C-alpha positions as CSV (number, residue, x, y, z in Angstrom):
1,M,0.0,0.0,0.0
2,T,1.4,3.3,-1.0
3,L,1.4,6.4,1.2
4,S,-0.8,8.2,-1.3
5,K,-3.5,5.6,-1.0
6,V,-3.4,5.8,2.9
7,K,-3.8,9.6,2.8
8,T,-6.4,9.7,0.0
9,V,-9.7,11.3,1.1
10,V,-12.8,10.6,-0.9
11,R,-14.4,14.1,-0.8
12,D,-17.1,13.7,-3.3
13,S,-18.8,10.7,-1.6
14,A,-22.1,11.5,-3.3
15,S,-20.6,10.7,-6.7
16,V,-19.4,7.4,-5.4
17,V,-22.8,6.5,-4.2
18,S,-24.4,7.7,-7.4
19,A,-22.1,5.4,-9.4
20,I,-23.3,2.5,-7.3
21,E,-27.0,3.3,-7.2
22,S,-27.2,4.1,-10.9
23,R,-25.7,0.8,-12.0
24,F,-28.2,-1.5,-13.4
25,S,-28.5,-4.3,-15.9
26,C,-29.0,-2.3,-19.1
27,R,-30.9,-4.3,-21.8
28,A,-31.0,-1.7,-24.6
29,F,-27.9,0.1,-25.9
30,L,-27.2,2.6,-28.7
31,A,-25.7,0.5,-31.4
32,D,-24.5,3.4,-33.4
33,K,-22.7,5.1,-30.5
34,P,-19.2,3.5,-30.3
35,V,-17.0,3.3,-27.2
36,A,-13.4,4.4,-27.7
37,R,-10.6,1.9,-26.9
38,Q,-9.0,4.5,-24.6
39,Q,-12.3,4.4,-22.5
40,I,-12.3,0.6,-22.4
41,E,-8.7,0.5,-21.3
42,E,-9.3,3.1,-18.6
43,I,-12.3,1.1,-17.3
44,L,-10.1,-2.1,-17.2
45,R,-7.3,-0.2,-15.5
46,V,-9.6,1.0,-12.7
47,A,-11.1,-2.5,-12.4
48,S,-7.6,-4.0,-11.9
49,C,-7.5,-2.2,-8.6
50,A,-10.2,-4.6,-7.3
51,A,-9.2,-6.7,-4.3
52,S,-8.1,-10.4,-4.7
53,S,-7.0,-12.9,-2.2
54,T,-3.2,-12.9,-1.9
55,N,-3.2,-10.6,-4.9
56,T,-3.8,-13.5,-7.4
57,Q,-5.7,-11.3,-9.8
58,P,-7.5,-14.3,-11.4
59,W,-9.3,-12.3,-14.2
60,K,-8.8,-12.7,-17.9
61,V,-10.7,-10.4,-20.2
62,Y,-11.5,-10.6,-23.9
63,V,-12.8,-7.5,-25.7
64,L,-15.1,-7.9,-28.8
65,Q,-15.9,-5.0,-31.1
66,G,-16.8,-4.6,-34.8
67,D,-16.6,-7.6,-37.1
68,Q,-15.4,-9.9,-34.4
69,R,-18.2,-9.0,-32.1
70,D,-20.7,-9.4,-35.0
71,A,-19.2,-12.8,-35.9
72,L,-19.6,-14.3,-32.4
73,V,-23.1,-12.9,-32.2
74,A,-24.0,-14.7,-35.5
75,K,-22.5,-18.0,-34.4
76,V,-24.3,-18.1,-31.0
77,C,-27.6,-16.8,-32.4
78,A,-27.5,-19.5,-35.0
79,A,-27.0,-22.1,-32.3
80,H,-29.8,-20.6,-30.3
81,E,-32.1,-20.8,-33.2
82,A,-31.1,-24.4,-33.9
83,T,-32.0,-25.5,-30.4
84,Q,-35.4,-23.9,-30.6
85,A,-36.1,-25.7,-34.0
86,D,-34.8,-28.9,-32.6
87,P,-34.9,-29.0,-28.8
88,S,-32.9,-32.3,-28.7
89,R,-29.9,-30.2,-29.8
90,S,-30.0,-28.3,-26.5
91,A,-27.9,-31.2,-25.0
92,E,-25.0,-29.9,-27.1
93,Y,-25.0,-26.6,-25.1
94,G,-26.6,-25.7,-21.9
95,E,-25.3,-24.5,-18.5
96,V,-21.8,-25.7,-17.6
97,D,-19.6,-25.6,-14.5
98,G,-22.5,-25.2,-12.1
99,Y,-23.1,-21.5,-12.4
100,Y,-26.6,-21.9,-10.9
101,P,-27.6,-24.2,-8.0
102,A,-28.5,-27.8,-8.8
103,E,-31.8,-27.3,-6.8
104,W,-33.5,-23.9,-6.4
105,I,-35.0,-23.1,-2.9
106,S,-36.8,-20.1,-1.4
107,P,-36.3,-17.2,-1.2
108,Y,-33.8,-17.3,-4.2
109,I,-36.2,-19.0,-6.7
110,D,-38.9,-16.5,-5.6
111,R,-36.7,-13.6,-6.4
112,R,-35.6,-15.2,-9.6
113,R,-39.2,-15.7,-10.8
114,Q,-40.1,-12.2,-9.7
115,N,-37.3,-10.8,-11.7
116,G,-38.1,-12.8,-14.8
117,W,-41.8,-12.0,-14.9
118,G,-41.1,-8.4,-13.9
119,L,-38.8,-8.0,-17.0
120,Y,-41.3,-9.7,-19.3
121,G,-44.1,-7.5,-17.9
122,A,-42.0,-4.4,-18.7
123,L,-41.7,-5.7,-22.2
124,G,-45.4,-6.7,-22.6
125,I,-44.7,-10.3,-22.8
126,V,-47.2,-12.6,-21.0
127,K,-47.0,-16.2,-20.0
128,G,-47.2,-18.6,-22.9
129,E,-45.7,-16.3,-25.5
130,K,-42.8,-18.6,-26.1
131,D,-41.6,-17.0,-29.4
132,K,-41.4,-13.6,-27.7
133,M,-39.6,-15.1,-24.8
134,H,-37.1,-16.8,-27.2
135,A,-36.5,-13.5,-28.9
136,Q,-35.9,-11.7,-25.7
137,T,-33.5,-14.4,-24.5
138,Q,-31.6,-14.0,-27.9
139,R,-31.2,-10.3,-27.1
140,N,-28.5,-11.5,-24.7
141,Y,-26.6,-13.1,-27.5
142,R,-26.7,-9.8,-29.4
143,F,-25.2,-7.9,-26.4
144,F,-28.5,-6.0,-26.3
145,D,-27.0,-4.0,-29.3
146,A,-24.1,-2.8,-27.2
147,P,-21.0,-2.0,-29.4
148,V,-18.7,-3.8,-27.0
149,G,-18.9,-7.3,-25.8
150,L,-16.6,-8.4,-22.9
151,M,-15.9,-12.1,-22.1
152,F,-14.4,-13.1,-18.8
153,T,-12.5,-16.3,-18.1
154,I,-10.6,-17.9,-15.2
155,D,-8.1,-20.7,-15.1
156,R,-10.0,-23.8,-14.1
157,V,-7.3,-24.7,-11.5
158,M,-8.4,-21.7,-9.3
159,G,-10.7,-22.3,-6.4
160,R,-14.2,-20.9,-5.6
161,G,-12.5,-18.1,-3.5
162,S,-11.1,-16.8,-6.9
163,L,-14.7,-16.4,-8.1
164,I,-15.4,-14.1,-5.1
165,D,-12.3,-12.1,-6.2
166,Y,-13.8,-12.1,-9.7
167,G,-17.1,-10.7,-8.5
168,M,-15.3,-7.7,-6.9
169,F,-13.4,-7.1,-10.2
170,L,-16.6,-7.2,-12.2
171,Q,-18.4,-4.8,-9.8
172,T,-15.4,-2.4,-9.9
173,L,-15.5,-2.6,-13.7
174,M,-19.2,-1.7,-13.9
175,L,-18.8,1.2,-11.5
176,A,-15.8,2.4,-13.5
177,A,-18.0,2.4,-16.6
178,R,-20.6,4.6,-14.8
179,T,-17.9,7.3,-14.2
180,L,-17.6,7.6,-18.0
181,G,-21.3,7.8,-18.6
182,L,-21.4,4.1,-19.8
183,H,-23.7,1.3,-18.8
184,T,-23.3,-2.4,-18.6
185,C,-25.2,-5.7,-18.4
186,P,-23.3,-8.7,-16.8
187,Q,-24.6,-11.8,-18.7
188,A,-24.6,-15.4,-17.4
189,A,-26.5,-16.4,-20.6
190,W,-23.3,-16.7,-22.6
191,N,-22.2,-19.5,-20.4
192,N,-24.7,-21.8,-22.1
193,Y,-22.7,-21.5,-25.3
194,A,-19.2,-21.6,-23.7
195,K,-18.3,-24.3,-26.3
196,I,-18.7,-21.8,-29.0
197,V,-17.4,-18.7,-27.1
198,T,-14.1,-19.9,-25.6
199,P,-12.5,-21.2,-28.9
200,F,-13.8,-18.1,-30.7
201,I,-12.1,-15.7,-28.4
202,G,-8.9,-17.8,-28.2
203,A,-9.3,-19.0,-24.6
204,G,-7.3,-22.1,-23.7
205,S,-8.9,-25.4,-22.7
206,D,-7.7,-24.7,-19.2
207,E,-9.9,-21.6,-19.0
208,M,-13.6,-21.5,-17.8
209,L,-16.0,-18.9,-19.0
210,V,-17.2,-16.9,-16.0
211,C,-19.7,-14.6,-17.8
212,G,-20.1,-12.1,-20.6
213,M,-20.9,-8.4,-20.4
214,A,-22.4,-5.8,-22.7
215,L,-20.8,-2.3,-22.5
216,G,-22.0,0.9,-24.2
217,Y,-24.3,3.9,-23.9
218,A,-27.8,3.2,-22.7
219,D,-30.8,3.8,-25.0
220,E,-32.7,6.1,-22.8
221,S,-35.9,5.8,-24.9
222,A,-36.1,2.0,-24.3
223,L,-38.9,1.0,-21.9
224,V,-37.0,-2.1,-20.8
225,N,-34.3,0.2,-19.2
226,N,-37.0,1.5,-16.8
227,Y,-37.4,-1.9,-15.2
228,Q,-35.7,-2.0,-11.8
229,P,-36.0,-5.2,-9.7
230,P,-36.7,-4.7,-6.1
231,R,-33.9,-4.8,-3.5
232,E,-34.1,-6.4,-0.1
233,T,-33.9,-4.1,2.9
234,V,-30.8,-4.0,5.1
235,K,-32.9,-5.3,7.9
236,S,-33.9,-8.4,6.0
237,F,-30.4,-9.6,5.4
238,T,-28.5,-8.3,8.3
239,R,-28.1,-9.8,11.8
240,W,-26.4,-7.8,14.6
241,V,-24.4,-10.2,16.6
């Protein structure tokens, strides 16, 4: 730790709080408003300051823009369409490496359902409209039109503690994006197609896909960006011992 960090005083605390509170999962971006490489590099530089156990810094980042971004989108969307046309092909893909629990229990399943139906409600999608649900799911694989797609991997040899470190890195990255007027959407959906993603981005067989992320400028006119899932109160998850 340097002396400058010890002595640093955060004077504009309101801006720090605003960056945290204004972060949300943006699901509609301005496709025609690019993000400069210099901005992406600055966001990653700030994110690299995130804490990690014994300073292991287990994150690996792959940045997709332009033709490469579009090529990955095309490949994964084609696979997504194929599984809808022939559900038996879903066995080729699907969730890997236990991202979600093997069995959902309350209150987590309740919050998950509330979030899903709340989002569909904001989009005017009702239960049973499978084609619309499929199309909305595929928006993930188009990075919600964001001009920048990020893929995050980790060496498989690392333990679950490194995934905690990774979470701090991702949160720091998303907050750094807010300081530049950018928004993000962390995306676990890409994990379903890790077999396509990891070789495409050049990740080694010893790397595991952690998640993807859309990065860009939010489309302020999109109704979906008005959806904000409820948060639990401090009282509900805190016990004073």
